[in-house]
N, CA, C and O atoms as a GROMACS GRO file, in nm:
protein
  476
    1MET      N    1   0.085  -0.118   0.000
    1MET     CA    2   0.000   0.000   0.000
    1MET      C    3   0.090   0.124   0.000
    1MET      O    4   0.183   0.134   0.079
    2SER      N    5   0.060   0.217  -0.089
    2SER     CA    6   0.146   0.335  -0.097
    2SER      C    7   0.069   0.466  -0.088
    2SER      O    8   0.129   0.573  -0.106
    3ASP      N    9  -0.059   0.461  -0.060
    3ASP     CA   10  -0.136   0.584  -0.046
    3ASP      C   11  -0.110   0.643   0.093
    3ASP      O   12  -0.110   0.572   0.193
    4ARG      N   13  -0.086   0.773   0.096
    4ARG     CA   14  -0.051   0.838   0.222
    4ARG      C   15  -0.116   0.976   0.232
    4ARG      O   16  -0.140   1.044   0.133
    5ILE      N   17  -0.142   1.012   0.355
    5ILE     CA   18  -0.180   1.150   0.389
    5ILE      C   19  -0.076   1.198   0.489
    5ILE      O   20  -0.046   1.129   0.586
    6ALA      N   21  -0.023   1.316   0.466
    6ALA     CA   22   0.072   1.376   0.560
    6ALA      C   23   0.016   1.509   0.607
    6ALA      O   24  -0.037   1.588   0.528
    7ILE      N   25   0.029   1.533   0.736
    7ILE     CA   26  -0.008   1.662   0.793
    7ILE      C   27   0.118   1.717   0.857
    7ILE      O   28   0.166   1.663   0.957
    8ARG      N   29   0.171   1.822   0.801
    8ARG     CA   30   0.296   1.880   0.848
    8ARG      C   31   0.271   2.018   0.909
    8ARG      O   32   0.174   2.086   0.874
    9GLY      N   33   0.358   2.057   0.998
    9GLY     CA   34   0.350   2.192   1.053
    9GLY      C   35   0.244   2.212   1.159
    9GLY      O   36   0.200   2.325   1.181
   10ILE      N   37   0.202   2.105   1.225
   10ILE     CA   38   0.106   2.122   1.335
   10ILE      C   39   0.182   2.185   1.452
   10ILE      O   40   0.285   2.133   1.495
   11ARG      N   41   0.132   2.295   1.502
   11ARG     CA   42   0.189   2.360   1.620
   11ARG      C   43   0.082   2.355   1.728
   11ARG      O   44  -0.027   2.409   1.711
   12ALA      N   45   0.114   2.289   1.838
   12ALA     CA   46   0.020   2.279   1.950
   12ALA      C   47   0.095   2.313   2.078
   12ALA      O   48   0.217   2.295   2.086
   13PHE      N   49   0.023   2.360   2.175
   13PHE     CA   50   0.083   2.399   2.302
   13PHE      C   51   0.035   2.306   2.411
   13PHE      O   52  -0.084   2.278   2.424
   14GLY      N   53   0.131   2.257   2.492
   14GLY     CA   54   0.097   2.164   2.597
   14GLY      C   55   0.196   2.170   2.712
   14GLY      O   56   0.287   2.252   2.713
   15ARG      N   57   0.175   2.082   2.807
   15ARG     CA   58   0.257   2.076   2.928
   15ARG      C   59   0.320   1.937   2.937
   15ARG      O   60   0.268   1.848   3.004
   16HIS      N   61   0.432   1.921   2.868
   16HIS     CA   62   0.500   1.793   2.863
   16HIS      C   63   0.649   1.814   2.890
   16HIS      O   64   0.708   1.910   2.840
   17GLY      N   65   0.708   1.727   2.969
   17GLY     CA   66   0.850   1.737   2.995
   17GLY      C   67   0.888   1.667   3.124
   17GLY      O   68   0.807   1.656   3.216
   18ALA      N   69   1.012   1.622   3.130
   18ALA     CA   70   1.062   1.548   3.246
   18ALA      C   71   1.140   1.637   3.344
   18ALA      O   72   1.160   1.600   3.459
   19LEU      N   73   1.184   1.752   3.297
   19LEU     CA   74   1.265   1.839   3.383
   19LEU      C   75   1.176   1.926   3.472
   19LEU      O   76   1.063   1.956   3.435
   20PRO      N   77   1.228   1.966   3.587
   20PRO     CA   78   1.150   2.051   3.678
   20PRO      C   79   1.100   2.178   3.606
   20PRO      O   80   1.176   2.245   3.536
   21GLY      N   81   0.975   2.207   3.625
   21GLY     CA   82   0.917   2.328   3.568
   21GLY      C   83   0.860   2.314   3.428
   21GLY      O   84   0.781   2.399   3.387
   22GLU      N   85   0.898   2.210   3.355
   22GLU     CA   86   0.852   2.199   3.216
   22GLU      C   87   0.701   2.181   3.204
   22GLU      O   88   0.640   2.225   3.106
   23ARG      N   89   0.641   2.118   3.303
   23ARG     CA   90   0.498   2.092   3.295
   23ARG      C   91   0.416   2.201   3.363
   23ARG      O   92   0.293   2.191   3.372
   24GLU      N   93   0.484   2.304   3.412
   24GLU     CA   94   0.414   2.414   3.480
   24GLU      C   95   0.368   2.523   3.384
   24GLU      O   96   0.283   2.605   3.418
   25ARG      N   97   0.423   2.523   3.264
   25ARG     CA   98   0.387   2.628   3.168
   25ARG      C   99   0.365   2.566   3.031
   25ARG      O  100   0.419   2.460   2.999
   26LEU      N  101   0.286   2.633   2.951
   26LEU     CA  102   0.263   2.587   2.815
   26LEU      C  103   0.390   2.601   2.732
   26LEU      O  104   0.461   2.701   2.742
   27GLN      N  105   0.418   2.500   2.652
   27GLN     CA  106   0.532   2.501   2.561
   27GLN      C  107   0.483   2.464   2.421
   27GLN      O  108   0.384   2.392   2.407
   28PRO      N  109   0.551   2.512   2.318
   28PRO     CA  110   0.513   2.473   2.182
   28PRO      C  111   0.568   2.334   2.148
   28PRO      O  112   0.676   2.296   2.191
   29PHE      N  113   0.491   2.261   2.071
   29PHE     CA  114   0.531   2.132   2.018
   29PHE      C  115   0.499   2.131   1.870
   29PHE      O  116   0.390   2.169   1.829
   30ASP      N  117   0.596   2.088   1.789
   30ASP     CA  118   0.576   2.078   1.645
   30ASP      C  119   0.556   1.931   1.610
   30ASP      O  120   0.638   1.846   1.644
   31ILE      N  121   0.446   1.903   1.540
   31ILE     CA  122   0.407   1.764   1.514
   31ILE      C  123   0.385   1.745   1.365
   31ILE      O  124   0.330   1.831   1.296
   32GLU      N  125   0.428   1.629   1.317
   32GLU     CA  126   0.397   1.584   1.183
   32GLU      C  127   0.336   1.445   1.194
   32GLU      O  128   0.378   1.363   1.275
   33VAL      N  129   0.235   1.420   1.111
   33VAL     CA  130   0.167   1.292   1.109
   33VAL      C  131   0.166   1.242   0.965
   33VAL      O  132   0.135   1.318   0.873
   34GLU      N  133   0.198   1.116   0.947
   34GLU     CA  134   0.188   1.054   0.815
   34GLU      C  135   0.109   0.925   0.830
   34GLU      O  136   0.141   0.840   0.914
   35LEU      N  137   0.004   0.910   0.748
   35LEU     CA  138  -0.085   0.796   0.754
   35LEU      C  139  -0.078   0.718   0.624
   35LEU      O  140  -0.081   0.777   0.516
   36GLU      N  141  -0.070   0.588   0.633
   36GLU     CA  142  -0.075   0.501   0.516
   36GLU      C  143  -0.212   0.435   0.515
   36GLU      O  144  -0.257   0.382   0.616
   37PHE      N  145  -0.279   0.438   0.399
   37PHE     CA  146  -0.413   0.383   0.389
   37PHE      C  147  -0.444   0.351   0.243
   37PHE      O  148  -0.368   0.387   0.153
   38ASP      N  149  -0.555   0.285   0.220
   38ASP     CA  150  -0.599   0.251   0.085
   38ASP      C  151  -0.695   0.359   0.038
   38ASP      O  152  -0.807   0.370   0.089
   39ALA      N  153  -0.653   0.438  -0.059
   39ALA     CA  154  -0.734   0.550  -0.108
   39ALA      C  155  -0.814   0.514  -0.234
   39ALA      O  156  -0.866   0.603  -0.301
   40THR      N  157  -0.823   0.386  -0.265
   40THR     CA  158  -0.891   0.344  -0.387
   40THR      C  159  -1.034   0.399  -0.396
   40THR      O  160  -1.072   0.454  -0.499
   41ALA      N  161  -1.112   0.385  -0.290
   41ALA     CA  162  -1.252   0.432  -0.293
   41ALA      C  163  -1.258   0.583  -0.314
   41ALA      O  164  -1.339   0.630  -0.394
   42ALA      N  165  -1.175   0.658  -0.245
   42ALA     CA  166  -1.176   0.804  -0.257
   42ALA      C  167  -1.133   0.850  -0.396
   42ALA      O  168  -1.183   0.950  -0.447
   43ARG      N  169  -1.040   0.777  -0.456
   43ARG     CA  170  -0.996   0.813  -0.592
   43ARG      C  171  -1.112   0.808  -0.692
   43ARG      O  172  -1.118   0.886  -0.786
   44GLY      N  173  -1.203   0.714  -0.668
   44GLY     CA  174  -1.315   0.699  -0.761
   44GLY      C  175  -1.436   0.781  -0.725
   44GLY      O  176  -1.510   0.825  -0.813
   45SER      N  177  -1.458   0.803  -0.596
   45SER     CA  178  -1.583   0.866  -0.553
   45SER      C  179  -1.575   1.017  -0.538
   45SER      O  180  -1.676   1.086  -0.557
   46ASP      N  181  -1.458   1.070  -0.503
   46ASP     CA  182  -1.441   1.212  -0.472
   46ASP      C  183  -1.525   1.252  -0.351
   46ASP      O  184  -1.571   1.366  -0.341
   47ALA      N  185  -1.544   1.157  -0.257
   47ALA     CA  186  -1.626   1.181  -0.139
   47ALA      C  187  -1.541   1.174  -0.012
   47ALA      O  188  -1.463   1.080   0.005
   48LEU      N  189  -1.558   1.272   0.075
   48LEU     CA  190  -1.483   1.276   0.200
   48LEU      C  191  -1.505   1.151   0.284
   48LEU      O  192  -1.413   1.106   0.353
   49ILE      N  193  -1.623   1.095   0.278
   49ILE     CA  194  -1.653   0.976   0.357
   49ILE      C  195  -1.566   0.856   0.317
   49ILE      O  196  -1.552   0.762   0.394
   50ASP      N  197  -1.507   0.860   0.198
   50ASP     CA  198  -1.426   0.750   0.148
   50ASP      C  199  -1.277   0.767   0.174
   50ASP      O  200  -1.196   0.687   0.127
   51THR      N  201  -1.240   0.870   0.248
   51THR     CA  202  -1.099   0.892   0.280
   51THR      C  203  -1.085   0.921   0.428
   51THR      O  204  -1.180   0.904   0.505
   52ILE      N  205  -0.968   0.963   0.467
   52ILE     CA  206  -0.943   1.001   0.606
   52ILE      C  207  -0.950   1.153   0.614
   52ILE      O  208  -0.881   1.224   0.540
   53ASP      N  209  -1.031   1.202   0.702
   53ASP     CA  210  -1.051   1.346   0.719
   53ASP      C  211  -0.931   1.404   0.794
   53ASP      O  212  -0.923   1.394   0.916
   54TYR      N  213  -0.839   1.465   0.720
   54TYR     CA  214  -0.718   1.516   0.785
   54TYR      C  215  -0.745   1.633   0.878
   54TYR      O  216  -0.668   1.657   0.970
   55ALA      N  217  -0.853   1.707   0.856
   55ALA     CA  218  -0.889   1.814   0.950
   55ALA      C  219  -0.928   1.754   1.085
   55ALA      O  220  -0.896   1.810   1.189
   56ALA      N  221  -0.997   1.642   1.084
   56ALA     CA  222  -1.035   1.575   1.209
   56ALA      C  223  -0.912   1.520   1.280
   56ALA      O  224  -0.902   1.528   1.402
   57ILE      N  225  -0.818   1.462   1.204
   57ILE     CA  226  -0.694   1.411   1.263
   57ILE      C  227  -0.617   1.527   1.327
   57ILE      O  228  -0.567   1.515   1.439
   58HIS      N  229  -0.606   1.638   1.257
   58HIS     CA  230  -0.538   1.756   1.309
   58HIS      C  231  -0.599   1.799   1.442
   58HIS      O  232  -0.527   1.822   1.539
   59ALA      N  233  -0.731   1.809   1.446
   59ALA     CA  234  -0.800   1.852   1.569
   59ALA      C  235  -0.774   1.754   1.684
   59ALA      O  236  -0.757   1.796   1.798
   60ARG      N  237  -0.772   1.625   1.654
   60ARG     CA  238  -0.748   1.525   1.758
   60ARG      C  239  -0.606   1.536   1.812
   60ARG      O  240  -0.585   1.522   1.933
   61VAL      N  241  -0.508   1.559   1.726
   61VAL     CA  242  -0.369   1.575   1.769
   61VAL      C  243  -0.355   1.697   1.860
   61VAL      O  244  -0.294   1.688   1.967
   62VAL      N  245  -0.411   1.809   1.819
   62VAL     CA  246  -0.404   1.932   1.898
   62VAL      C  247  -0.471   1.911   2.033
   62VAL      O  248  -0.419   1.957   2.135
   63ARG      N  249  -0.585   1.844   2.037
   63ARG     CA  250  -0.655   1.818   2.162
   63ARG      C  251  -0.569   1.734   2.256
   63ARG      O  252  -0.559   1.765   2.375
   64ILE      N  253  -0.506   1.629   2.206
   64ILE     CA  254  -0.422   1.542   2.290
   64ILE      C  255  -0.306   1.622   2.348
   64ILE      O  256  -0.278   1.613   2.468
   65VAL      N  257  -0.237   1.698   2.265
   65VAL     CA  258  -0.122   1.775   2.312
   65VAL      C  259  -0.164   1.877   2.416
   65VAL      O  260  -0.093   1.897   2.515
   66SER      N  261  -0.277   1.942   2.396
   66SER     CA  262  -0.316   2.051   2.486
   66SER      C  263  -0.387   2.003   2.613
   66SER      O  264  -0.380   2.071   2.716
   67GLU      N  265  -0.454   1.889   2.609
   67GLU     CA  266  -0.534   1.847   2.724
   67GLU      C  267  -0.464   1.746   2.815
   67GLU      O  268  -0.498   1.738   2.933
   68LEU      N  269  -0.368   1.671   2.765
   68LEU     CA  270  -0.299   1.571   2.845
   68LEU      C  271  -0.161   1.622   2.883
   68LEU      O  272  -0.114   1.722   2.829
   69SER      N  273  -0.095   1.553   2.976
   69SER     CA  274   0.039   1.593   3.018
   69SER      C  275   0.122   1.469   3.048
   69SER      O  276   0.081   1.382   3.125
   70PHE      N  277   0.240   1.462   2.986
   70PHE     CA  278   0.331   1.350   3.003
   70PHE      C  279   0.473   1.399   3.026
   70PHE      O  280   0.505   1.512   2.989
   71GLN      N  281   0.554   1.318   3.084
   71GLN     CA  282   0.695   1.352   3.101
   71GLN      C  283   0.772   1.336   2.970
   71GLN      O  284   0.858   1.419   2.938
   72LEU      N  285   0.742   1.232   2.895
   72LEU     CA  286   0.822   1.198   2.777
   72LEU      C  287   0.747   1.222   2.646
   72LEU      O  288   0.626   1.200   2.637
   73LEU      N  289   0.820   1.267   2.546
   73LEU     CA  290   0.762   1.280   2.412
   73LEU      C  291   0.720   1.144   2.359
   73LEU      O  292   0.623   1.134   2.284
   74GLU      N  293   0.791   1.039   2.398
   74GLU     CA  294   0.756   0.905   2.354
   74GLU      C  295   0.615   0.867   2.402
   74GLU      O  296   0.539   0.805   2.328
   75ARG      N  297   0.582   0.904   2.524
   75ARG     CA  298   0.449   0.873   2.578
   75ARG      C  299   0.343   0.957   2.509
   75ARG      O  300   0.234   0.907   2.479
   76LEU      N  301   0.372   1.083   2.484
   76LEU     CA  302   0.280   1.169   2.410
   76LEU      C  303   0.257   1.112   2.270
   76LEU      O  304   0.144   1.106   2.223
   77GLY      N  305   0.365   1.072   2.205
   77GLY     CA  306   0.354   1.013   2.071
   77GLY      C  307   0.270   0.887   2.070
   77GLY      O  308   0.192   0.864   1.977
   78GLU      N  309   0.286   0.804   2.172
   78GLU     CA  310   0.206   0.681   2.182
   78GLU      C  311   0.058   0.713   2.195
   78GLU      O  312  -0.026   0.646   2.135
   79GLU      N  313   0.026   0.815   2.272
   79GLU     CA  314  -0.115   0.855   2.288
   79GLU      C  315  -0.173   0.902   2.155
   79GLU      O  316  -0.286   0.869   2.121
   80ILE      N  317  -0.095   0.978   2.079
   80ILE     CA  318  -0.140   1.024   1.947
   80ILE      C  319  -0.158   0.906   1.853
   80ILE      O  320  -0.260   0.896   1.784
   81LEU      N  321  -0.060   0.816   1.849
   81LEU     CA  322  -0.070   0.699   1.761
   81LEU      C  323  -0.190   0.611   1.798
   81LEU      O  324  -0.261   0.564   1.709
   82THR      N  325  -0.212   0.588   1.926
   82THR     CA  326  -0.325   0.506   1.969
   82THR      C  327  -0.455   0.567   1.920
   82THR      O  328  -0.544   0.495   1.874
   83ASP      N  329  -0.467   0.698   1.931
   83ASP     CA  330  -0.588   0.766   1.884
   83ASP      C  331  -0.602   0.754   1.732
   83ASP      O  332  -0.710   0.722   1.683
   84ILE      N  333  -0.496   0.777   1.659
   84ILE     CA  334  -0.502   0.770   1.513
   84ILE      C  335  -0.538   0.630   1.466
   84ILE      O  336  -0.614   0.613   1.370
   85MET      N  337  -0.484   0.529   1.533
   85MET     CA  338  -0.507   0.392   1.489
   85MET      C  339  -0.650   0.344   1.517
   85MET      O  340  -0.687   0.234   1.474
   86THR      N  341  -0.731   0.424   1.588
   86THR     CA  342  -0.872   0.389   1.602
   86THR      C  343  -0.946   0.407   1.470
   86THR      O  344  -1.054   0.352   1.450
   87GLU      N  345  -0.888   0.485   1.380
   87GLU     CA  346  -0.943   0.501   1.244
   87GLU      C  347  -0.910   0.373   1.167
   87GLU      O  348  -0.794   0.349   1.133
   88GLN      N  349  -1.010   0.293   1.140
   88GLN     CA  350  -0.989   0.160   1.082
   88GLN      C  351  -0.924   0.161   0.944
   88GLN      O  352  -0.863   0.062   0.904
   89ARG      N  353  -0.934   0.270   0.872
   89ARG     CA  354  -0.873   0.277   0.739
   89ARG      C  355  -0.721   0.293   0.744
   89ARG      O  356  -0.653   0.268   0.645
   90VAL      N  357  -0.668   0.335   0.857
   90VAL     CA  358  -0.525   0.358   0.869
   90VAL      C  359  -0.452   0.224   0.884
   90VAL      O  360  -0.478   0.148   0.977
   91ALA      N  361  -0.362   0.197   0.790
   91ALA     CA  362  -0.281   0.074   0.796
   91ALA      C  363  -0.158   0.095   0.884
   91ALA      O  364  -0.118   0.005   0.958
   92SER      N  365  -0.100   0.214   0.875
   92SER     CA  366   0.013   0.249   0.962
   92SER      C  367   0.018   0.400   0.976
   92SER      O  368  -0.035   0.475   0.894
   93ALA      N  369   0.082   0.442   1.083
   93ALA     CA  370   0.093   0.586   1.109
   93ALA      C  371   0.229   0.615   1.170
   93ALA      O  372   0.283   0.535   1.247
   94THR      N  373   0.283   0.729   1.134
   94THR     CA  374   0.408   0.778   1.192
   94THR      C  375   0.381   0.916   1.246
   94THR      O  376   0.321   1.001   1.179
   95VAL      N  377   0.427   0.940   1.369
   95VAL     CA  378   0.414   1.072   1.429
   95VAL      C  379   0.553   1.120   1.469
   95VAL      O  380   0.631   1.044   1.528
   96THR      N  381   0.583   1.245   1.438
   96THR     CA  382   0.708   1.308   1.477
   96THR      C  383   0.672   1.428   1.564
   96THR      O  384   0.592   1.512   1.526
   97ILE      N  385   0.735   1.433   1.683
   97ILE     CA  386   0.709   1.542   1.776
   97ILE      C  387   0.841   1.609   1.810
   97ILE      O  388   0.937   1.543   1.849
   98GLY      N  389   0.845   1.740   1.794
   98GLY     CA  390   0.963   1.818   1.828
   98GLY      C  391   0.932   1.921   1.934
   98GLY      O  392   0.821   1.976   1.940
   99LYS      N  393   1.031   1.947   2.019
   99LYS     CA  394   1.023   2.057   2.116
   99LYS      C  395   1.119   2.164   2.068
   99LYS      O  396   1.239   2.157   2.095
  100PRO      N  397   1.068   2.265   1.996
  100PRO     CA  398   1.156   2.361   1.931
  100PRO      C  399   1.236   2.447   2.027
  100PRO      O  400   1.185   2.500   2.126
  101GLY      N  401   1.365   2.458   1.994
  101GLY     CA  402   1.452   2.554   2.058
  101GLY      C  403   1.488   2.532   2.203
  101GLY      O  404   1.532   2.626   2.268
  102ILE      N  405   1.473   2.412   2.257
  102ILE     CA  406   1.501   2.397   2.400
  102ILE      C  407   1.646   2.364   2.432
  102ILE      O  408   1.689   2.381   2.546
  103LEU      N  409   1.722   2.319   2.335
  103LEU     CA  410   1.863   2.282   2.358
  103LEU      C  411   1.954   2.384   2.292
  103LEU      O  412   2.011   2.357   2.186
  104ASP      N  413   1.967   2.501   2.353
  104ASP     CA  414   2.047   2.609   2.296
  104ASP      C  415   2.010   2.635   2.150
  104ASP      O  416   2.096   2.656   2.065
  105GLY      N  417   1.880   2.632   2.123
  105GLY     CA  418   1.830   2.658   1.989
  105GLY      C  419   1.804   2.533   1.908
  105GLY      O  420   1.736   2.540   1.806
  106ALA      N  421   1.855   2.418   1.950
  106ALA     CA  422   1.832   2.292   1.878
  106ALA      C  423   1.694   2.237   1.915
  106ALA      O  424   1.641   2.264   2.023
  107THR      N  425   1.638   2.159   1.824
  107THR     CA  426   1.506   2.100   1.845
  107THR      C  427   1.516   1.948   1.851
  107THR      O  428   1.541   1.884   1.748
  108PRO      N  429   1.498   1.888   1.969
  108PRO     CA  430   1.494   1.743   1.976
  108PRO      C  431   1.361   1.693   1.920
  108PRO      O  432   1.257   1.756   1.938
  109GLU      N  433   1.366   1.578   1.853
  109GLU     CA  434   1.246   1.518   1.796
  109GLU      C  435   1.240   1.370   1.831
  109GLU      O  436   1.343   1.304   1.849
  110VAL      N  437   1.118   1.321   1.840
  110VAL     CA  438   1.092   1.178   1.855
  110VAL      C  439   1.003   1.138   1.740
  110VAL      O  440   0.905   1.206   1.710
  111ARG      N  441   1.036   1.026   1.673
  111ARG     CA  442   0.954   0.974   1.563
  111ARG      C  443   0.913   0.832   1.600
  111ARG      O  444   0.997   0.746   1.625
  112LEU      N  445   0.782   0.809   1.602
  112LEU     CA  446   0.727   0.678   1.638
  112LEU      C  447   0.634   0.630   1.529
  112LEU      O  448   0.571   0.710   1.461
  113THR      N  449   0.625   0.498   1.513
  113THR     CA  450   0.542   0.438   1.411
  113THR      C  451   0.457   0.325   1.470
  113THR      O  452   0.504   0.251   1.557
  114ALA      N  453   0.334   0.314   1.424
  114ALA     CA  454   0.247   0.203   1.460
  114ALA      C  455   0.188   0.147   1.332
  114ALA      O  456   0.162   0.220   1.236
  115ALA      N  457   0.166   0.016   1.330
  115ALA     CA  458   0.105  -0.049   1.214
  115ALA      C  459  -0.002  -0.145   1.261
  115ALA      O  460   0.012  -0.210   1.365
  116ARG      N  461  -0.107  -0.153   1.184
  116ARG     CA  462  -0.216  -0.243   1.217
  116ARG      C  463  -0.166  -0.386   1.218
  116ARG      O  464  -0.095  -0.430   1.128
  117GLY      N  465  -0.204  -0.458   1.321
  117GLY     CA  466  -0.168  -0.598   1.330
  117GLY      C  467  -0.033  -0.624   1.395
  117GLY      O  468   0.008  -0.739   1.405
  118THR      N  469   0.038  -0.518   1.440
  118THR     CA  470   0.168  -0.538   1.504
  118THR      C  471   0.160  -0.508   1.653
  118THR      O  472   0.263  -0.501   1.720
  119GLY      N  473   0.040  -0.489   1.706
  119GLY     CA  474   0.023  -0.469   1.849
  119GLY      C  475   0.024  -0.334   1.894
  119GLY      O  476   0.010  -0.309   2.014
   0.00000   0.00000   0.00000
């Protein structure tokens, strides 16, 4: 399967971090999501119901980042992937989360992947 939807440049604010004080204030997080799915029906129908609504995925990612709080980006990423994988059309998903500018201007990122049928 090679059909994909990518959502790049998601900026959400949340309270995530392992260091003292990181979870006391809102911080920016930059997120990218890539979904692999079968777009055959959508190619023929031109109907939103036959594809994955990327606006809905975007809203769900922003909600998770802003409403939940974790120490690790890995845990935040797992929560996002678990939510995305509830969409039955998604065969696999990759999420990349960055904390911009926290390491003397450098941005650490975590990239996680989940696939249907791999647990």
